C-alpha positions as CSV (number, residue, x, y, z in Angstrom):
1,M,0.0,0.0,0.0
2,K,1.2,3.5,-0.8
3,G,0.6,6.8,0.9
4,K,1.2,10.5,0.4
5,V,2.7,12.8,3.1
6,T,0.3,15.7,4.0
7,A,2.6,17.6,6.4
8,D,5.2,20.1,5.2
9,K,7.9,18.0,7.0
10,L,7.3,14.6,8.6
11,N,9.8,12.9,10.9
12,V,10.8,9.3,10.2
13,R,11.7,7.4,13.4
14,R,13.5,4.2,14.1
15,L,10.7,3.0,16.4
16,P,7.0,3.9,16.7
17,G,6.6,6.7,19.2
18,R,7.4,10.4,19.5
19,T,10.5,9.4,21.6
20,G,11.8,7.1,18.9
21,E,15.1,8.1,17.4
22,K,14.7,10.4,14.3
23,I,16.3,8.9,11.2
24,G,15.1,11.2,8.5
25,V,12.5,13.6,7.2
26,L,9.8,13.3,4.4
27,H,8.4,16.4,2.7
28,F,4.9,17.4,1.6
29,N,3.4,15.1,-1.1
30,A,6.2,12.5,-0.7
31,I,5.0,9.1,-1.8
32,I,5.8,6.3,0.6
33,E,5.3,2.5,0.7
34,I,3.4,1.4,3.8
35,I,4.3,-2.0,5.2
36,E,1.8,-2.1,8.0
37,E,-0.4,0.0,10.2
38,L,0.3,0.0,14.0
39,E,-2.5,2.1,15.6
40,E,-1.4,5.7,15.0
41,W,2.0,4.7,13.4
42,L,2.9,3.4,10.0
43,R,5.8,1.2,9.3
44,I,7.3,2.2,5.9
45,K,10.2,1.5,3.6
46,F,12.9,4.1,4.1
47,K,16.4,4.4,2.5
48,G,16.8,0.6,1.9
49,G,15.4,-0.2,5.4
50,F,12.4,0.6,7.5
51,G,11.1,3.5,9.6
52,F,8.0,4.7,11.3
53,V,5.8,7.8,10.6
54,H,2.7,9.1,12.3
55,S,-0.4,8.1,10.4
56,D,-2.2,11.4,11.0
57,Y,0.1,13.0,8.4
58,V,-0.2,10.4,5.7
59,M,-3.1,10.0,3.2
60,T,-3.2,6.4,2.0
61,L,-3.7,5.9,-1.7
62,P,-6.3,3.4,-2.8
63,P,-4.8,-0.1,-3.3
64,A,-5.6,-0.1,-7.0
65,K,-3.6,3.0,-7.5
66,K,-0.1,2.8,-9.1
67,V,2.4,5.7,-9.1
68,K,4.5,6.4,-12.1
69,G,6.5,9.3,-13.4
70,K,7.5,10.9,-16.8
71,V,10.9,12.3,-17.3
72,A,10.5,16.0,-18.0
73,V,14.1,16.9,-19.2
74,N,16.1,15.8,-22.2
75,R,18.5,13.6,-20.1
76,L,18.1,12.7,-16.5
77,N,20.9,11.1,-14.4
78,V,20.0,7.9,-12.5
79,R,22.0,7.7,-9.3
80,S,22.9,4.9,-6.8
81,E,21.8,6.9,-3.8
82,P,19.4,9.8,-3.1
83,D,22.3,12.3,-3.2
84,I,23.6,14.5,-6.0
85,H,27.1,13.4,-5.4
86,S,26.4,9.6,-5.6
87,V,27.4,7.4,-8.5
88,I,25.6,7.9,-11.8
89,L,24.2,4.5,-13.0
90,G,22.9,5.7,-16.3
91,T,20.5,8.3,-17.9
92,L,16.9,8.4,-19.0
93,N,15.6,10.4,-21.9
94,R,12.7,12.9,-21.9
95,N,9.2,11.4,-21.7
96,T,10.5,8.1,-20.4
97,I,7.9,6.5,-18.1
98,I,9.2,5.1,-14.9
99,Q,7.7,3.1,-12.0
100,I,8.1,5.0,-8.6
101,N,8.6,2.8,-5.6
102,V,8.8,5.5,-2.9
103,E,10.0,9.1,-2.4
104,H,12.9,10.1,-0.2
105,G,12.6,13.8,0.3
106,D,13.6,15.3,-3.0
107,W,14.4,11.9,-4.6
108,L,12.4,9.2,-6.2
109,E,13.3,5.5,-5.8
110,I,12.8,3.6,-9.0
111,P,13.7,0.1,-10.3
112,F,16.6,0.3,-12.7
113,N,18.5,-2.6,-14.3
114,G,17.3,-5.1,-11.7
115,A,18.1,-2.9,-8.7
116,Q,17.0,0.2,-7.0
117,A,18.1,3.6,-8.1
118,F,17.2,7.3,-7.6
119,L,16.0,10.3,-9.6
120,H,15.7,13.9,-8.5
121,K,11.9,14.6,-8.4
122,D,12.2,18.2,-9.7
123,F,12.7,16.7,-13.2
124,V,9.9,14.1,-13.1
125,K,6.2,14.6,-13.5
126,I,4.2,12.3,-11.2
127,I,1.4,10.2,-12.7
128,E,-1.1,8.4,-10.5
129,I,-2.9,5.4,-12.2
130,E,-6.3,4.3,-11.0
131,K,-6.9,1.0,-12.7
132,Q,-5.6,-1.0,-15.6
133,K,-8.1,-0.8,-18.5
134,Q,-8.6,-2.8,-21.6
135,G,-9.0,-1.1,-25.0
136,L,-9.9,-2.0,-28.6
137,V,-7.9,-0.5,-31.6
138,K,-10.3,1.5,-33.8
139,A,-7.8,2.5,-36.5
140,N,-7.0,0.2,-39.5
141,E,-3.4,0.2,-38.4
142,L,-2.1,2.0,-35.3
143,N,1.5,2.9,-34.7
144,V,3.1,1.8,-31.4
145,R,5.8,4.2,-30.2
146,K,8.6,3.9,-27.6
147,Q,7.8,7.4,-26.3
148,P,4.4,9.2,-25.9
149,S,5.0,11.5,-28.9
150,L,4.3,11.6,-32.6
151,T,8.0,11.9,-33.1
152,G,8.8,9.0,-30.8
153,E,10.6,6.0,-32.3
154,K,8.2,3.5,-33.8
155,A,8.2,0.1,-32.0
156,G,5.6,-1.6,-34.3
157,S,1.9,-1.4,-35.2
158,L,-1.4,-2.9,-34.2
159,R,-4.3,-3.9,-36.5
160,K,-7.9,-2.9,-36.2
161,N,-9.9,-4.7,-33.4
162,S,-6.7,-5.7,-31.6
163,T,-7.1,-5.6,-27.8
164,V,-4.6,-3.8,-25.5
165,N,-4.1,-3.6,-21.8
166,I,-3.7,0.0,-20.8
167,D,-1.3,0.6,-17.9
168,S,-1.6,4.4,-17.7
169,Q,-2.5,7.6,-19.6
170,V,0.2,10.2,-20.4
171,G,-1.5,13.2,-21.9
172,D,-3.0,12.1,-25.2
173,W,-1.3,8.7,-25.1
174,Y,-2.0,5.3,-23.5
175,E,0.9,3.3,-22.1
176,I,0.7,-0.4,-23.1
177,R,2.9,-3.5,-23.0
178,F,4.3,-4.3,-26.5
179,N,6.9,-7.1,-27.1
180,D,7.4,-7.2,-23.3
181,S,8.3,-3.5,-23.1
182,A,6.5,-0.3,-22.2
183,A,5.2,1.4,-25.3
184,F,2.6,4.0,-26.3
185,V,-0.4,4.4,-28.6
186,F,-2.5,7.5,-29.5
187,A,-5.5,7.5,-27.1
188,K,-8.1,8.7,-29.7
189,H,-7.6,5.5,-31.7
190,I,-8.5,3.3,-28.7
191,K,-12.0,2.5,-27.4
192,I,-12.1,1.5,-23.7
193,I,-14.0,-1.7,-23.3
194,G,-13.6,-2.5,-19.6
195,D,-11.4,-2.4,-16.4
196,L,-8.9,-5.0,-15.5
197,G,-7.2,-5.7,-12.2
198,T,-4.1,-3.8,-11.1
199,D,-1.8,-6.6,-12.5
200,S,-1.9,-8.1,-16.0
201,G,-1.0,-11.5,-14.6
202,P,-3.4,-14.1,-13.1
203,T,-5.4,-13.1,-10.1
204,T,-5.2,-15.2,-6.9
205,V,-8.6,-15.7,-5.3
206,T,-8.6,-16.1,-1.5
207,E,-11.6,-17.6,0.2
208,F,-12.3,-16.0,3.5
209,L,-13.9,-17.9,6.4
210,F,-17.1,-15.9,6.3
211,Q,-17.6,-17.0,2.6
212,R,-17.4,-20.7,3.4
213,T,-20.9,-22.1,3.3
214,D,-19.9,-25.1,5.4
215,L,-19.1,-22.8,8.3
216,Q,-22.0,-20.3,8.1
217,N,-24.5,-22.5,9.9
218,T,-22.1,-23.8,12.6
219,K,-23.7,-24.0,16.0
220,L,-22.6,-21.2,18.3
221,A,-22.8,-22.8,21.8
222,P,-20.7,-25.8,22.9
223,T,-22.0,-29.0,24.3
224,K,-19.8,-28.7,27.4
225,L,-20.5,-25.5,29.5
226,F,-18.5,-23.8,32.1
227,N,-20.1,-22.9,35.5
228,P,-17.6,-21.1,37.6
229,T,-18.5,-19.5,41.0
230,D,-15.2,-17.7,41.5
231,S,-14.1,-14.3,40.3
232,A,-15.9,-12.0,37.9
233,I,-13.1,-12.5,35.3
234,D,-13.6,-16.3,35.5
235,Q,-17.3,-15.8,34.9
236,Q,-16.5,-13.5,31.9
237,V,-14.3,-16.2,30.3
238,A,-17.1,-18.8,31.0
239,R,-19.8,-16.5,29.5
240,T,-17.9,-16.1,26.2
241,W,-17.2,-19.8,25.9
242,N,-20.8,-20.7,26.8
243,R,-22.1,-18.4,24.1
244,F,-19.7,-19.0,21.2
245,G,-17.5,-22.0,22.2
246,N,-18.5,-24.4,19.4
247,L,-17.9,-21.9,16.6
248,L,-14.7,-20.7,18.2
249,E,-13.4,-24.2,18.6
250,T,-14.3,-25.1,15.0
251,L,-12.5,-22.0,13.6
252,S,-9.5,-22.4,15.9
253,K,-9.0,-26.0,14.6
254,T,-9.3,-24.6,11.1
255,V,-6.3,-22.3,11.6
256,E,-4.6,-24.6,14.1
257,I,-4.5,-22.5,17.2
258,D,-5.7,-23.0,20.8
259,T,-9.4,-22.2,21.4
260,G,-8.5,-20.6,24.6
261,S,-6.5,-18.0,22.7
262,T,-9.5,-16.8,20.8
263,V,-11.7,-16.8,23.8
264,A,-9.1,-14.6,25.6
265,V,-8.8,-12.2,22.6
266,L,-12.5,-11.7,22.4
267,N,-12.8,-11.0,26.1
268,V,-10.0,-8.5,26.1
269,E,-11.3,-6.7,23.1
270,S,-15.0,-6.5,24.1
271,S,-15.8,-8.8,27.0
272,G,-17.1,-11.1,24.3
273,M,-20.0,-8.7,23.5
274,G,-20.8,-7.9,19.9
275,F,-24.1,-6.0,20.4
276,A,-25.3,-3.6,23.1
277,K,-28.5,-4.1,25.1
278,D,-30.5,-2.1,22.5
279,G,-29.4,-4.7,19.9
280,R,-27.1,-2.4,18.0
281,L,-23.6,-3.2,17.0
282,I,-21.0,-2.1,19.6
283,I,-18.9,0.6,18.0
284,R,-16.3,3.3,18.8
285,L,-15.6,6.2,16.5
286,E,-11.9,7.3,16.5
287,N,-11.7,11.0,15.8
288,H,-8.1,10.9,14.6
289,K,-9.1,8.3,12.0
290,F,-12.0,10.4,10.9
291,W,-9.5,13.3,10.5
292,K,-7.3,11.0,8.4
293,Y,-10.1,9.8,6.1
294,W,-12.2,13.0,5.9
295,G,-11.1,15.8,8.2
296,Q,-7.7,16.6,6.5
297,H,-9.7,17.4,3.3
298,N,-12.3,19.4,5.2
299,S,-10.3,21.0,8.0
300,E,-12.5,23.8,9.0
301,A,-15.7,21.7,9.2
302,F,-13.8,18.9,11.1
303,H,-12.5,21.3,13.8
304,S,-16.0,22.7,14.2
305,H,-17.3,19.3,15.4
306,F,-14.4,17.1,16.5
307,K,-11.4,17.3,18.8
308,Y,-8.6,15.0,19.9
309,R,-5.2,15.4,21.5
310,S,-2.3,16.0,19.2
311,D,0.3,14.1,21.3
312,K,-1.8,11.1,22.1
313,V,-4.3,11.0,19.4
314,W,-6.5,8.2,20.9
315,R,-7.3,10.5,23.8
316,G,-9.2,13.7,24.4
317,H,-11.9,12.9,21.9
318,Q,-14.8,15.4,22.0
319,F,-17.8,16.2,19.7
320,R,-20.4,18.9,19.2
321,P,-23.2,18.9,16.7
322,N,-22.9,22.6,15.9
323,E,-20.6,25.5,16.7
324,N,-22.9,26.9,19.3
325,A,-23.2,23.7,21.3
326,E,-21.0,22.7,24.3
327,W,-18.2,20.2,23.6
328,E,-19.3,16.7,24.7
329,K,-16.9,14.0,26.0
330,M,-16.9,10.9,23.8
331,H,-16.8,7.2,24.5
332,V,-19.2,7.5,27.4
333,S,-22.0,5.2,26.2
334,Q,-23.1,3.3,23.1
335,T,-26.1,5.7,22.7
336,H,-23.7,8.6,22.4
337,E,-21.3,6.7,20.2
338,W,-24.1,6.1,17.7
339,K,-25.2,9.7,17.9
340,V,-21.7,10.8,16.8
341,L,-21.5,8.1,14.1
342,D,-24.8,9.1,12.6
343,F,-23.5,12.7,12.4
344,A,-20.2,11.6,10.9
345,R,-22.0,9.5,8.3
346,S,-24.0,12.5,7.3
347,L,-20.7,14.2,6.4
348,D,-19.1,11.2,4.6
349,D,-20.5,7.7,5.0
350,T,-17.4,5.8,3.9
351,A,-15.0,7.9,5.9
352,A,-17.1,7.6,9.0
353,L,-17.5,3.8,8.8
354,K,-13.7,3.4,8.1
355,S,-13.1,5.3,11.3
356,I,-15.0,3.0,13.8
357,S,-14.1,-0.2,15.5
358,M,-16.9,-2.8,15.3
359,G,-18.4,-5.6,17.3
360,A,-16.8,-8.3,19.4
361,P,-13.4,-8.3,17.7
362,Q,-13.3,-4.5,17.6
363,I,-11.9,-4.5,14.0
364,M,-11.5,-1.0,12.5
365,G,-13.6,-0.3,9.4
366,F,-10.6,0.6,7.3
367,H,-9.6,-3.1,7.4
368,Y,-12.6,-4.1,5.3
369,K,-10.5,-5.4,2.4
370,T,-8.1,-7.3,4.7
371,I,-11.0,-9.5,5.9
372,G,-12.6,-9.9,2.5
373,Y,-15.2,-7.3,1.9
374,D,-15.7,-5.2,-1.2
375,S,-16.7,-2.1,0.8
376,V,-16.8,-0.9,4.4
377,Q,-20.6,-0.7,4.1
378,A,-20.7,-4.4,3.3
379,L,-18.6,-5.2,6.4
380,F,-20.8,-2.9,8.5
381,E,-24.0,-4.6,7.3
382,K,-22.7,-8.2,7.9
383,F,-21.4,-7.3,11.4
384,N,-24.8,-5.8,12.2
385,Q,-26.5,-8.9,10.8
386,D,-25.1,-11.8,12.9
387,I,-22.5,-12.3,15.6
388,R,-21.1,-15.1,13.5
389,Y,-19.8,-12.6,10.9
390,Q,-18.0,-10.7,13.7
391,I,-16.3,-13.9,14.8
392,F,-15.4,-14.8,11.2
393,G,-13.9,-11.3,11.0
394,L,-11.7,-12.0,14.0
395,F,-10.2,-15.1,12.3
396,D,-10.0,-13.6,8.8
397,F,-8.0,-10.7,10.4
398,F,-5.4,-13.0,11.8
399,D,-2.3,-12.8,9.6
400,E,0.6,-15.3,9.6
401,G,2.5,-13.4,12.2
402,M,-0.5,-13.2,14.6
403,L,-1.2,-16.9,14.1
404,A,2.4,-17.8,14.8
405,A,2.4,-15.7,17.9
406,L,-0.8,-17.4,19.2
407,K,0.6,-20.9,18.4
408,G,3.7,-20.0,20.4
409,R,1.7,-18.4,23.2
410,N,3.5,-15.2,22.6
411,F,0.6,-13.0,23.6
412,V,2.6,-9.7,23.7
413,G,3.8,-10.4,20.1
414,F,0.2,-11.1,19.1
415,A,-1.1,-7.9,20.7
416,G,1.5,-5.9,18.9
417,G,0.2,-7.2,15.6
418,Y,-3.5,-7.0,16.4
419,N,-3.6,-3.7,18.4
420,G,-0.3,-2.0,17.6
421,S,2.9,-1.7,19.6
422,G,1.7,1.1,21.9
423,K,-0.1,-1.2,24.3
424,A,1.3,-4.5,23.4
425,E,2.6,-5.3,26.9
426,E,-0.7,-4.4,28.5
427,Y,-3.0,-6.2,26.1
428,G,-0.7,-9.2,25.9
429,S,-0.7,-9.6,29.7
430,K,-4.5,-9.5,29.8
431,I,-4.8,-12.1,27.0
432,E,-2.4,-14.4,28.7
433,N,-4.3,-14.1,32.0
434,Q,-7.6,-15.0,30.4
435,F,-6.0,-17.8,28.4
436,N,-4.7,-19.3,31.7
437,I,-8.2,-19.0,33.2
438,F,-9.7,-20.8,30.2
439,Q,-7.1,-23.6,30.5
440,R,-8.0,-24.0,34.2
441,L,-11.8,-24.1,33.5
442,N,-11.5,-26.5,30.6
443,V,-10.7,-29.6,32.6
């Protein structure tokens, strides 16, 4: 996933946190490659390694979007490092189209002769590509050129009704693949006939657990029930098991982890509760996320209605329905949470739903594609429909790292992947405690 820096200068740190050692700076509109999201921090590729930046100052680009550039000078040096004094690896001619991996300040990292190299961005025009399209040649014979220009060297020709896969549009030209190389055809001679995926190769189809018909009618409650008379936390573990134990055990076996781990995770996230007493989905709207997905593009309106702390963005959340109203403290009840969500949805439905955590697993809406949904609205609808979909969502959200941590009973490591590194120790300790209670009750 790629992102674009929205701050004038954004510090890159060695570790996630404002006290992390500063290892560099990114500038406004810099394009970065995001490896993973960790609460309010993003792990990114940086100068051949990794670093962390605060997510409030990065706008993520849609997964289908590619970023390319066009050389805007007659000859542009390609260098080994993002430094004007580094070794020159070669040159690129005017109008050459290049794939941009990431920006490093004033420099663009690109693939070059099988390795990474760098160009100064002052001499490159950025092109953002939404989706690969398919086109049909309308001319009797259409010249294919090596550059997007009528004077560009001719690479060959295409006959009428030939189909082409279009990678990008550069002015009046479409970029295509021709004889395994990038080439260009005049756009007015091409009729668009449909969208393709972001890659021209075969698509890998992943089946998510919620899509498996053999699991959708699995009984929720287990045959064996727990009936503890001890502490409240023992009773909480028992309550979650008694409600969902059979489905949790079935899914845990599917991914080869201990059932007690998933019982513990659900308890720590939401006390095993997916719906409030009024029957509505349990939610929590995160103001700093709503800023990320809507507010930064509508700054004045956002600040009229929402607040959060700048140093610890998950705290100090406040809301008011209009500028004359008193500020209201948030996260005090589910009734108030839904009041704020309904207001946020009136501003931007998608941004609002991406900014809430949902249901028993407390999965953020912006993870909708990660767990197999085409839209955040589809995720929201399913989570509202049945607790089963919330539990499926928990398991579909587990990645290889999280599963490995649970298998090894490394609960702190799991919490770092699931909740972010900021509270990994706290959440990991709670999960381990509830896992041990489950083991004791399950005798």
